[in-house]
C-alpha positions in Angstrom: 41.5 -44.5 -130.9 38.7 -46.4 -132.5 35.1 -46.4 -131.3 32.0 -48.4 -132.3 28.7 -46.6 -132.5 25.4 -48.3 -132.3 22.7 -46.0 -133.7 18.9 -46.6 -133.5 16.7 -44.6 -135.8 12.9 -44.7 -135.3 9.9 -42.9 -136.7 8.7 -40.1 -134.5 6.0 -41.3 -132.1 3.5 -38.8 -133.4 3.7 -40.3 -137.0 2.0 -43.3 -138.4 4.4 -46.2 -139.0 2.8 -48.2 -141.9 5.3 -51.1 -141.6 4.7 -51.4 -137.8 1.0 -51.2 -138.3 1.0 -54.0 -140.9 3.2 -56.2 -138.6 0.9 -55.5 -135.6 -2.1 -56.5 -137.7 -0.3 -59.8 -138.7 0.4 -60.8 -135.2 -3.3 -61.8 -134.6 -3.1 -64.0 -137.7 -0.1 -65.7 -136.2 -1.9 -66.4 -132.9 0.2 -63.7 -131.2 -2.4 -61.2 -130.0 -0.3 -60.3 -127.0 2.0 -58.3 -129.3 0.9 -54.8 -130.2 2.2 -51.3 -131.1 5.1 -52.6 -133.3 7.4 -49.8 -134.6 9.9 -50.5 -137.3 13.2 -48.5 -137.5 16.8 -48.9 -138.5 19.9 -50.0 -136.6 23.3 -48.7 -137.9 26.7 -49.9 -136.6 29.8 -48.0 -137.6 33.4 -47.4 -136.5 34.8 -44.0 -135.7 38.3 -42.8 -135.3 38.6 -40.1 -132.7 40.9 -38.9 -129.9 38.3 -39.7 -127.2 34.8 -40.8 -126.6 33.3 -37.3 -126.5 34.8 -36.5 -129.9 33.5 -39.8 -131.3 30.0 -38.8 -130.0 30.2 -35.4 -131.7 31.2 -37.1 -135.0 28.3 -39.6 -134.7 25.9 -36.8 -133.8 26.9 -34.9 -136.9 26.5 -37.9 -139.1 23.0 -38.5 -137.7 21.9 -34.9 -138.2 23.4 -34.5 -141.7 22.8 -37.9 -143.3 21.6 -40.9 -141.3 18.3 -39.6 -139.8 15.5 -37.4 -141.2 14.6 -35.1 -138.3 11.2 -34.3 -139.8 10.1 -38.0 -139.6 12.7 -39.7 -137.3 14.5 -39.5 -134.0 17.7 -41.2 -133.1 19.8 -42.4 -130.2 23.2 -43.9 -130.0 25.8 -45.5 -127.8 29.6 -45.3 -128.2 31.9 -48.2 -127.2 35.7 -48.2 -127.2 37.1 -50.8 -129.5 40.0 -52.9 -128.2 42.9 -53.0 -130.6 
């Protein structure tokens, strides 16, 4: 079976996000003062071959821990969707 994983990786809330801070500051210059607290992260989409959804989730979890996210600076969350063949 094939599954699609949608992974969101964001900087830890306790850490400064320089990109987000710069974008937040620029919002006032664009006459958008209603926007604040911008945080910039990554979105990763990938396909996983697995016997079932739980196995696919375990594979994605391993990929996040070992390569995709830096746990010292980032946290991640993901969703798994079955792909129709």
